[in-house]
C-alpha positions in Angstrom: 87.3 88.6 104.8 90.2 88.5 107.3 91.2 92.0 106.2 88.5 93.3 108.5 90.4 92.0 111.4 93.6 93.8 110.5 92.3 97.2 109.5 92.0 99.2 112.7 88.6 101.1 112.4 90.0 103.7 114.8 92.7 104.8 112.5 91.5 103.4 109.1 94.6 101.6 108.3 96.0 98.0 108.3 97.8 97.6 111.6 99.7 95.0 113.6 97.6 93.2 116.1 98.5 91.1 119.1 97.1 87.7 120.1 94.9 89.3 122.7 93.3 91.5 120.1 95.1 94.8 121.1 96.7 96.9 118.4 100.4 97.3 118.0 101.8 100.7 119.2 103.3 103.1 118.4 101.8 103.3 114.9 102.5 105.4 111.8 100.7 104.3 108.6 103.9 105.1 106.6 106.2 103.4 109.0 108.2 100.1 108.5 107.2 97.3 110.8 108.0 93.6 111.1 104.3 92.6 110.5 104.4 94.2 107.0 106.5 92.8 104.2 108.0 95.1 101.6 105.5 97.9 102.0 103.8 100.2 104.5 100.5 99.8 106.4 99.1 102.7 104.2 99.9 100.8 101.0 98.7 97.4 102.3 95.4 98.9 103.4 94.4 98.9 99.7 95.6 95.3 99.1 92.2 93.7 99.2 91.8 92.7 95.5 89.2 90.1 96.3 86.6 92.4 97.9 87.1 96.0 96.8 83.5 97.0 97.2 83.6 95.6 100.7 86.8 97.5 101.4 85.3 100.7 100.3 82.4 100.2 102.7 84.7 99.2 105.5 86.7 102.4 105.1 83.6 104.6 105.3 82.1 104.7 101.8 83.2 106.1 98.4 83.9 109.7 99.6 86.0 108.5 102.5 87.8 105.9 100.4 88.5 108.5 97.7 89.9 110.9 100.3 92.2 108.2 101.6 93.5 107.5 98.1 94.0 111.2 97.5 96.0 111.4 100.7 98.3 108.5 99.6 99.1 110.1 96.2 99.3 113.7 97.5 101.7 112.7 100.2 103.9 110.8 97.8 103.3 107.5 99.6 102.7 105.5 96.4 105.7 103.4 95.4 105.5 102.0 91.9 108.7 100.1 92.4 106.9 97.9 94.9 104.4 95.6 93.2 101.9 95.5 96.1 101.0 99.0 95.1 100.2 98.3 91.5 96.4 98.1 91.7 96.1 101.3 93.8 95.8 103.8 91.0 92.9 101.9 89.5 90.8 101.8 92.6 89.3 105.2 91.9 87.3 103.4 89.2 85.4 101.5 91.9 84.6 104.7 93.9 83.1 106.7 91.1 86.0 108.9 90.3 87.4 107.2 87.1 89.0 110.5 86.0 91.4 110.3 89.0 92.5 106.8 87.9 93.2 108.3 84.5 95.3 111.0 86.0 97.3 108.8 88.3 97.9 106.1 85.7 99.1 108.7 83.1 101.5 110.2 85.7 102.9 106.8 86.7 103.4 105.8 83.0 105.2 109.0 82.2 107.4 109.4 85.3 108.3 105.8 86.3 109.4 104.4 82.9 112.2 105.4 80.5 113.9 103.7 77.5 117.3 103.2 79.2 118.9 100.4 81.2 117.6 101.8 84.5 114.2 102.8 83.0 112.1 100.7 85.4 110.9 101.9 88.8 112.3 98.8 90.6 113.1 95.1 90.3 110.9 93.7 87.5 110.1 90.6 89.6 109.3 88.2 86.8 108.0 90.9 84.6 105.3 92.6 86.7 106.5 96.2 86.4 106.8 95.7 82.6 103.4 94.0 82.4 101.8 96.8 84.3 103.1 99.2 81.7 102.1 97.1 78.7 98.5 96.7 80.0 98.1 100.2 81.2 99.4 101.7 77.9 96.7 99.7 76.1 94.2 101.4 78.4 93.2 98.8 80.9 94.5 96.6 83.7 93.4 93.5 85.6 93.1 94.6 89.2 92.1 91.2 90.6 94.1 88.2 89.4 91.8 85.4 88.3 88.8 87.6 87.7 88.3 88.1 83.9 87.6 91.9 84.3 90.0 94.7 83.3 89.6 98.2 84.8 89.9 101.1 82.3 92.7 103.5 83.0 94.0 105.7 80.1 95.4 104.6 76.8 98.9 105.9 76.0 98.8 105.4 72.2 96.5 106.8 69.5 96.0 103.3 68.0 96.9 99.8 69.3 95.9 96.3 68.2 95.8 93.1 70.1 96.0 90.2 67.6 94.5 86.8 68.5 94.8 83.3 66.9 92.3 82.8 64.1 92.6 86.3 62.7 90.6 88.1 65.4 91.8 91.5 66.6 90.9 94.0 69.3 91.5 97.5 68.1 91.9 100.4 70.5 91.6 104.0 69.2 92.4 107.1 71.3 93.2 110.0 69.0 95.2 112.6 70.9 96.5 110.3 73.6 100.1 110.5 72.2 99.9 114.3 72.2 99.1 114.3 75.9 95.3 114.2 76.1 94.9 111.5 78.8 91.4 112.1 80.2 88.6 110.1 78.8 85.6 112.2 77.7 83.6 109.3 76.4 84.0 105.8 74.9 82.3 103.3 72.6 82.7 99.6 72.3 81.8 98.2 68.9 80.0 101.5 68.1 77.9 101.5 71.2 78.4 103.9 74.2 80.5 102.4 76.9 79.3 103.7 80.3 81.3 101.6 82.6 84.9 101.7 83.7 85.8 98.1 82.8 86.0 95.5 80.0 85.5 91.8 80.3 88.0 89.3 79.0 85.4 87.9 76.6 84.8 91.3 75.1 88.5 91.6 74.3 89.3 88.1 73.0 86.2 88.1 70.8 87.7 91.0 68.9 86.2 94.4 68.1 86.7 98.2 68.3 87.2 100.2 71.5 87.2 103.9 70.8 88.0 106.6 73.3 87.3 110.3 72.9 90.2 111.9 74.7 90.4 115.3 76.4 92.9 117.5 78.2 90.4 118.2 80.9 88.7 115.6 83.1 85.1 114.5 82.7 83.9 113.5 86.1 80.6 112.3 84.6 82.2 109.5 82.6 81.3 106.6 82.7 78.0 107.4 84.4 75.0 107.5 82.0 
């Protein structure tokens, strides 16, 4: 919970702090500082994988949190070539605006990757940038390492299959995704309505059918009942 000691409530961003408790000045959330490694205070403010609900509360609740995420993307402060940013697009799922996760994930997949030698947004760093694409193209991503939950983004293919030992398979269907329909209108898991923006590891490795009804317009009501 130490993140609460390094996010300045007066400005709403992670910020350098001295031993006497005072905050480092001058301060710009998009500045480069010695107390931040390979990122900006704005980006690292969202680097709280272990307690995202707590972070949302700490930053003023879902509406305030969503506004801060919007400010980051609208201001072009997201940096996909820098791995500490990789969970950020999926955080809208936690704040009740899954359609914005779908929008951002689709944009990142289609603008930061290309099938050429320089087709990655940055140094792959042991495969992380590639892994983000593989997972996201399937339609989900593990935001918190070690926690067996995958947040749903937006599938990039009409059909995809994950094959497991023993003949089990997890089939993902999203008709229209390849044609550019990247918003999720509704979803079913093994024939039953899926009204949450995540999957568990057990649901995937057990095998089954995940079906998305895709749309070209957002459905802010999904995944709420």
